[in-house]
N, C-alpha and C positions, 0 to 999 in steps of 0.2 A: 571197313566197318562203317555201318549206317549212322545218320545224323542223330538218331535216338540213342544209341548205343555210346557213342562220342560224348553226347551231352549228360548222360548218365555217369560216365567214369569221371567226367570233369567235375560235376557239382558234389561227389563224393571224396575225390582228392581235396578240393577246396575246403569242403567242411572239415576234413581230418587234419589238414594243415593248421585251419585258423584254431579249432579247439587244442592242438597241441601247443602252438604257440601261447595261446590263451592260459593254458595250465601253467606253461614255463615262466611266463612273466606275472603270474598272478600274485605270487607272494610278495614282489617288491612293489607292485601297484596296489594292492590291498594294503600293503604297511603303509606306504605313503598317504594313501586315502583315508587311513584310519587317524593317522597322526595328524592329518589335515582337519579331519572333521574334528579330532580332540582339541586342536587350536581354535577352530571355530567355535566349539563349544565354550571352551573357555573365554574366548573373545565375547562370545554371546552373554555369558555370566558376568564378565568384567562390565560390559556396556548395561547389562541389567542393574548390577550394584551400583554402577556410575549413575544411571537414571534414576534410581531409589536415593543416590546421594544427592544429587542434584535436587530431587523433590524435597528430601529430607531438609537440605541446607536452605530452600527456599522458605520452608515452612517454618523453620527455625529462625530464619531472617526475618520473617513476617511476625512470629510470636515476639521475638526481641524488639523490633520495631514498634509493634502495639503497646509492649509493656513500657518501652523508651517513652512512647508518647503518653500512656499515663503518668509515668512518673514526672514528666514535664507538667502535665494538668495539675498534679499533686504540689509540684515545686510554685508553679505560680500562685495555687491556692494559700500554700503556706505563706508565700511573700507578702500576701495582703492582709496576713493576720500577724505577721511578725513584725517586732519593731526593726527599723533599717540599721540600727546600732547593734552588733553582737553583743554589747555590754548589758544591754536591756533584755535579753532573752535568756531563759532558764532552762534547763535541761528537762524540770517538769513539765513546761510549757510545751516542749518539743516531744515529751511521751504522749501528752494528751493528744496534741495535734496529729502525731502520725496514727494514732489508734482511731481518730475520727476521719481521717483521710482515707484509712483503708490500707495502708502500708506497714512494712514491719518497724521500720525506724528511719529517723530524719538526721543529719549531721549536719553543721556548720562549719565550713573551711574557711579560714583567712591566713593572708599573707602576712607572716611575721619574720622578720632578720633574714630575709632571703629565702625562707623556706613556708611551705603551705602546710597547715596543720588544723586538726579537728579541735576547735575550742569548746563547741556545745554540741551534744549529742544525747538522744533519747536512748542510747546504748552505751553504757559506762565503758565498754571494752574499747570503744571508738575513740575515746577522749584522748587528746595529744598524740594521735596517730599522723605520720608524716607521709609526703609523698615525694620526697627527695629521690629515693632509690626505685621509683615505680616507672621508670623508662618513658614510654610515650604517654603515660597518664598524667607524668608532672607536667610534662610539654603541654597537654591538653589544658591543663587547670592554669598554667600561665598565659596560654592564648585566651582563654575565656575571661581571665580577669585584665589581660591588657587590651584586648579588641572585642569582647563580647562574642566572639566567633572563634569558632575550631575550624583548622584547615588540615590537620593529619589525616591520612587516610584510613585510620581505623576508627571504628565504632559509628556511632549514629548522631548527625549534626542537624540541628535544628535552630532555630531562631533563639537566640541567647542561650544556647543548649548543647550538652554534649553527653553521651551515654555511652559507656565502654562495653566490651563483650562481657558475658557472664563470665564469672572466674571464681576460685576461691577467695574466701574473705581471709584479709590478713588478720583480723581479729579473732577468727573463728574458722580455722583450716577445715572444720567437718562441715562448714556449711557454703554452698553456691549461690552467691548473690547476683542479683542484677542492680546496677546504680544508675542514677540520673543526676547530673549536675547543671544547675541554673544560676546564670546570673546577668543581670542586665544593667548593672552600673546604679542601679538606685538603692543598694544595700552595701555595706562593708564586708559582706561574707557570700561566699557560695552555697547555695541550698541543695543539700545533697540526701534526697529519699531514695531507700531500696527497699527490696523485696527478696524473698528467698526464690532462686531460680532451680531448685531440683527437679523439676518439672522437665527441663530441658534434657538432663542425664536420663529422666525415666523414659521420655519420648525415644530416645535413642536407644535404648535398652529393650522397648516393648514393641515399638512400631517402626524404628528407623532401620538404619543401614545394619546395626548389629543384629536385629532380629531378622532381616532379609538374609544375611550370610549363615545364620543358624539354621533357618529353614533350608536355604540352598543345600547345605553340607548334609542335612536329613535326606533331601530328595535325590540326591547325587553321591551314592557312596563312594564313587571311583575319585570324587574330588576330596583330597585329602586336607585341604587348608586353604583359606581365602584371607589374604593381608593387604592392608592398605597402607601405602608409605606416603610420606610428604616429602617431595625432593629437597626443601628448602631446610629441613633439619635432620633426614635421616643420613646417618654417618658421621654425624657432628656431635661433639659433646653435649650431652643433656643439658637442657636449661632448668634446673632446680632451684627453688627458692626455699628459704626457712621461714615458716610462719609459725609462731608461737611454739618453737623449738621443734617442728615437725616439717620434714621434706615434702614438697609439695611440687609437682609436675604442672606447670601452667597450661590450661586447657587449650588456649590458641597457639601454642608452640610444641605440640607432639608429634615425634618423629613417625609414629605409627598411631594414625587416628582411629583406626578401627580394625577388628580382626586378631587373629592370633599369629605369633611368628616363632614357631617351631622348627620347622626344616631350614635351616638358615646356613648361608655361607656368607657371613658379614663382609667379607674382602670383595667378593665377585657380586655379591647383590647390591652392594653401594654402587660399584660401577654400572650394572646393569639397570639400576633406577634412574641413575643420572642420564645415561645413555637413552632411555626410552622416553625420560622427560624431555630432554632436549632435542631430540630429533622427530618424535612425535610417532615413532614405528614401535611395534611389538617384538620385544627380545625374548627369545625362547632358549633355556639352557636346560642341561641334566644333571642330577647329582644322586649319591646314595646316602640315605639318612635312615637309621632304625631298620635296616635291613630290606629296605624297599628302593626300588628305582624309581625316581620322580622327575617329571617333566615340570619343569617351572616356566610361566609365562608372565612377564612383567609388561602389562598393558596400560599405555598413558589414556588420560581422560581428556574431558575437552578444556579449552582454557579457561571456561568458568569454574571448573572444579580441577584444579591443578595437582590431582593425585595419579600416583601410580599404582595399579591393583596387580598384586602377585596371584595366580592361580595354580596350585600345586596339584597335579593329576598322577595317579597311580598308574605306572608303565605297565604293571603286571597284566592289567585289564586288556592293555592292547593285544598282548601277545595270545591272550586267551580267544579274544575275539577274532585274531587272526587264524589261528589252526581251526576254529570250528568253520569259518568260512571257506577255508582251503581244501576242507575235507568235503563239504556240501558242493563245493563248484566242481571237484573231480568226479563225485558220483554223475552229477548232472551232464557233465562232458562227455563220460563214457556213454552215458544213455543216448545222448544225441548223436554220437558217431554210429552208433548200432542202427538208430532209427533214418540215419539219413541215406544210409546203403539201401534199404528198402523203399524210401519216398522217392530217392532220386530217380529211379527208372519209371515210375508212375507220373511223375513230375515231367521228364522229358517227352513221353508220350503224348500229354496234354498241350504242352507247349508248341510242339510243330504240327498239331492237329489244323490251325487256323491257315497255315500254310497252303494247304492243298485246297481250301475253299477259296482263299485269295486268288491261287492261280487259276481256278476254273474261271472266277468272275472277270478277271482281266482279259482271259479269252473271250468271253462274251461280250465285254464293251469294245474290244477291237474289231468284232465282227459287227458293231452297230446295233447292238442290243442293250439298252440302257436298263430294262425293267429288273434285271436279274439284282438281287440283293444277298449281300453277306450277313449271316447271324453274327452280331457281335456279343460275345458272351465274358469279355474280360475287358480292363481298363489298361492293361500293359501295352507295349509298343506293338504286338501284334494286333491286338485290339483295336489301337489307335490306326494302325494302317488300314485294318478292314473298315473302319469309319470313314477314313479319308477316299478309299475307294468308292463306298457307296455314296459321299458326298460329290466326288467328281461325276459319278454317273447322274446324281440329280442336278447337278450344274448344267451339264451338256443338254441335259433334258428341256430344261427351263430357261435356258439362256434367250433363245427367240422369244418366248412369251414375257420375259420381263422386258425386253426392249420394246414390245409392244405396248405392255402396260405403262413404262415409264414415259413414252411419247403421248398416252392418253393423259398422264398426270400432269404433265408440262403444259399441254393445252388447257386443261381445266383450271390449273393455277393462274394461267396467263388471263383468262377470262373473270376469274375471281379478282384478281389485283385491279384489271380495268373497272371492274363494276365497283368496287371500293373507293378507287380514287374518282370515279366520275359521280358517285352519289352522295359523298360526303359534305357536309356543309362548310368545311373549310376550304378556302382557296389555296390550291396547290400549284406550284410551278417551279420548273427545273430549268437552271442556267448553266451554260458550259462554262469554262473556265476564262472565257474572253467578255462574259456578261451577256451573252444572247440567248435569249428563251428558247429552250428545245421542246418544252412541254407543258400544257397547262390542262386543268381538269374543268369541269361544267361549272362549279361554285368560283373559280377565279373569273368567268365571263360574267357572272351575276353580281359580283363583289366589286370588280374593278371597272366594269362596262365595257372593256376591249373584247373583241371575239377572237377567235383562235387563229384565224388567218391574218390578223393585224399585228400579231406579236411573235409569232415562229420565227426565228433567227433575225430577231431583231433585239435592240436593248431597250426595255421598258422603262418611259420616261415617268414613273410613279414615285420618284423621291423628291421631297421638298428640298429646295436650294440649300436651308439652313442643317438640314440632315444629311446631306451628302458626303462630307467628311466622316460623319458617324459611321454611315453604310459602308464606305470604303474600307475603314478599320475593320468592320465585320467582316467583310469577304476576305481579306488579308489574313485574319486570325482563323477563319474556317478553312482556308487554303493550307494552313498549317496542321490541320486536323482537330481543330477546336469546333465545339458545338455550342449553341445558343438556344435555350427553351423558355418559352413564356416570356419573351423581351417585349415590353410594351413599347410602342413608337407611334408615329403618325406617317400614312401613305395617302396619296392623290389618286381620286378616280379619274376616268378619262375625261369627265366634263370638268375637272379641277377643283371638286369638292374635296376637302381633307376628311380621312376618317381615322380614328382611332383604332389601332389593331394590336393585336398579341401575336408575335412571329415566332417561329421555331426554325432554326437554319441549321442544317447538318450536311457534312461532306458527302459525296457518294464515291465509292472505291470500286476499282475493277478487280479482275482476279490476282494480279500483282500487287494489289493493297496501294495503289497508286490512285490519288484524288482526281477524278474526271470531271466531276460536274457538282454542283450545289442545289440541294433541294431546299424549299421554302415553304413553310406551311403557314397562312395568315387567317387570324379569327377575328371577325368585326366585334370589336368592343366598345363600340361608341355609346350605346344604350346603357351599358353597365357604368361607363365613366360618367355619364350624366347623373344616374342614380346615385352614384358615390358622392358626387359633388353636393347633392341635395341633402343627404345624410352628413356630410362634413359642415354644412351650415348650420344643420338643426344642432350639432353637437356643438359647435362653438357658441351657440346662442345658450345651450344649456349649461356649459361651462362658465359662462359671463355671467349667468344667474347664480351659479355656485359660488362664483368669486365675490360678486357683490354681496350675497348673504353672509359668505364667511367673513369679509372685511369688516362688515356692519357690526357681526358678533363679537369679534376680536376688539373693535374700536369701542364697543358700548361697556365692556370691563372697565378700561382704564378710565373713561368718562363717567362712569357711576362711582368710582373712588374720587375722583378731582369735584365732582358736583357735591358730594358729602362733605368734602373738607371745605369748599366753599361756604355750605350751609354753616357748618361748624364755626367758620370764621366770622361769619354774619352774627352769628348769637353769642359770641365769646370773645370778639375782638381779635386781635393779632394772634396768630398761631404761633407754636414752636417750631424751632429749626428743622427737628425730626420730620414734623407734618409736612414743611416746605420740601425737605428731600424726597419725600414720598411722592408728593406732587409731580416734582420734576422727573423723578423716576418714571411715571405713567405717563407724562409727556413724551418722554424718549422713547417708551414703548409705542406710543401711538404714531410717533414720526418714523419709527423703524418699519412697523407695519405698513405704512404710506409708502416708504420708500421701497420696500419688497414688492408692493403690489405694482408700482411703477415700473420695476424691472420686468415684472410679468406681463404687464400691459404692452410694453414696446420693448422686447428683448431684441437686440442686434449686436453684430458684432463689431467692435470699435476699431482699435489700432490694429490692423493685419498685417503679421509678418511671418517669416520662417523661423521658427522656434525649435531649439534642441530640447526636446520632451524629457530627454535623460536627465540633462542638467537641471530643469525645471524641478523634476521629482526629487532630485537629490537636495535642492533648495528647500522644499516643503517637507522634506523628511527631518533636516537639519533644524527647520523652523519650530516643528511639533515634538521634538525630541525630549525637550525639557519639561513640557506638559505630560508627555507618555511617562518618564522616568518618575514623575509624583505619583503615578499609580501603579509602578512597577510593570509597565509595557514596554517591550522592546522593538524596534524595526527591524525587519530582515529583508533587506533590500536584493532583489535579483534581476539587475537591469541589464538586458543584453546590450552588448557594444555595438552592434551592426544595425542599430535602428535609425531609419532615415530622419529627416525632418518633418515637422507639419506646420501647415499654415494656419495660424490662429491668433487670438488677441491673449497675449502672455497674461495679463491682469485677470481676464475673465477664467483662463484656465487653472490659475492660481487658486480663485475662488472656488471652482469645481473640486479642486484636490483637497483643499483645505476642508471644505463641508464634508467628503466622503471620509477623510481621516478622522477629522473630528467626530461623526457619527460612530467610527470604528472604536475611538477612545471610549465614548461614552458608553457603547454598547460592552466594553471590558472593565468598566467601573467596579472596584472590589474582587476582579478575578485578572490576577497577573498572567500575562501570556505574551505572544508575540502577533504583530501585525506584519503580515509579508506584503510586501509590495513588488509584483513583478511587471516587467516590460518586455515585450518581444514583438517580431514583426511578421505579420500574415502576408506571405508572398503571394497566396492564391487570390486572396482578395484586396492586396495592396492597402493593407490596413495597419495602422500601429496599434497595438493593444496592451491597455494598463489594466492590472488586476489588483485590487485592494483584498485581503485576505485576513480579517479578525477572528478572534477564537473567544466571540463575546457569547450573549444570551441567545442570539439566533432571533430569526423572525418567523412567525406562524404562517401557515398557507394562506390564511385568511387576510392576513395583514400584508403579505407580500403583493397579493392582488391590487391592494390600495395605494402602495407606494407610488407618491409622485401627485396623488390628489391635494388640492389645495386645502389647507387647515388639517390635514389627517396626521396626527403624531400620537404616540404613546408616551413621550417625555413630559414630566410635569412642567418643565419650563419652556418647551417647544411652542412655535405657531404653525409647523407642518408647512412652511413656505421655501425652505432650504433645498430640499431634495426636486422640488419643483422647478427652482429657478436652475438648479443642476442640469436638469433635463432638458430645459430651454435651450441653456448655454451651449450644450452638446449637439441637439437638435439644429441649431444655427451654424454650428459648426460641420453640419452635413455627417455627424457622428451618432452613434448609438449608445443607450447604458443598459445594461441587464444585470438582474439580482438572482443570486443562488442562495438559499439559506435553509437550516434546520434548526429546529429549538435545541439548545444546549450544545451545538455544534459550531456556531458562529455564521458568518455571513460573506460571500465572494462578490464584489461590486466589478462588474467589467465593462470597461468604456473602450469603443473601437473609434478611433479617428482615421479619415482618410490621410495617407501618406503623400508627401509633395512629390509629384512627377518630375 
């Protein structure tokens, strides 16, 4: 039997067996797939409900908080108009006040004989109402009266204020109200404004979770029911209270917060709900109810919304879809079997045709004829084989040509590199690992004065004696694989004249990645250094002028005040003690400005010693903590334990930290928050890094550029010298100060100091 016949028969048999097995297992696989899809659909619906519930809860919580804040504002306004003693307040006064402030009613609660009752109210039904049986509400009232602060987890807590969740009113069970309770200790009663909260129930029914469930049931007729369970209360006796003779289920203790509960098996449903809530896994079960087979899935939601959603699906819809797919799949399979018998014969003929072409071409190559090509008409294995045979012929034909081209390219590249090295204006020389020069360029001869023959295979004596140790350290680090770029130093020419150079030193490796030599590129920057020195001198003169003008301006203001008081004393005789105090204050101000100017004029490091900066920061935070507490600011220290010591003047460093922390506190005046103090070690640069991050007003980009200028400040009582002193101290300790800030987001001050080696 030929290959063509064998291949045709094999294809037909495989197709027949495959389709037969497919039909045999289709029922079970389709059933599992449909059930999986249904579970996935139920899960998706549950998550959709959960997402809606999350959004609805957040919206309701936002609405409640907004109303709560409004009620607090009403309570504060009412306190300002009411007598501190409840005996001097009338119900009619409360009625008029509640109408004017835009709330339904205002009640006043007072503690009497171990109970807390309503003694005055604009709503007569509220009078003499007691909170003794109100569970956590009574706890909140007692905490508010005792501590002016509520700590229970329920409700909204603000300064001197607490607001419970919206609930049915005890005085009128037909109404749903939202209450707020305010007590700051200045009155002998709790101020309780409240308004109607029916809007929350209307929101739930019209656009909340209930509305979404109603829409989902309309869009998915196979979904029989969607129910939401609260695991804390489901399966437990209902919490029912009697208000005005009417049984009321409190809104915050419902076992079924949303949806209908028709298809029920109370015993197993309780166990399934608890299991799903505790394990976080989906629990699926089946039951028969009302003549229908029902698949129930209990799906837990997120921790933020600790509900379990039950989705009930009609199992009859699965069987109907399964039978329809089974019939369609069977018809398609029969058609494919018939078609495969006819197509297999044609396919087998097409598949083996390229083999004849490949065999012919291989014979041509074996005879030394590389020009013959196979036409590639497919991308299968035979087509790939044809392509590889063609590639092999091309490679054999072009191999010698490529070798010639490679040799020419290498020669051209060598000439190009030699031309580049010899014509660049930077001096380049290469030394081996023993320090002997192996190669130099033309610019090296011009810059240093030695010719090529004088330095090859010798150690170049161009390093000044005082920089020899520094150079040896660079060589050792480059020998370990490091590189140095734009390193400014001093070298000597052949005639002994020193020149300022910028050098780049990098290792040269062989094919085994071993360092075999060192390349050094030198650029003469003597002229640039001289120019920079001239510019620096000009800048110093400019700064001196600015400082002189600034000091004169700052001292002129208090001198004007002193001169005026002296003239007044000359005209009127002796001045009062108040005027003398003002004059002393102005003299102290002049003394302070002059002292700060002296620090700027001659900043220097005083008593230098090894200092534990971590301990120093702890002391400064402890020192400033009381001042921070007065403006509701807290410190958040994040100090790395493995930070090395630094060499500094401890007193000057304390002055720096106090200046920076005080600036942060002043920026957060009236805006409670956190000042984060970070301390870590930058091992790459061998620097200790301290960061002070506040949450204050921030600094504009224009002002950020001017930080450190003498007498530049935005503080009403500042003089603009503190930051400049800080920068001078850090500069004298060979450190740096940088600022990052955005308006409304706070400021980060980063101080870098060299670590002790």
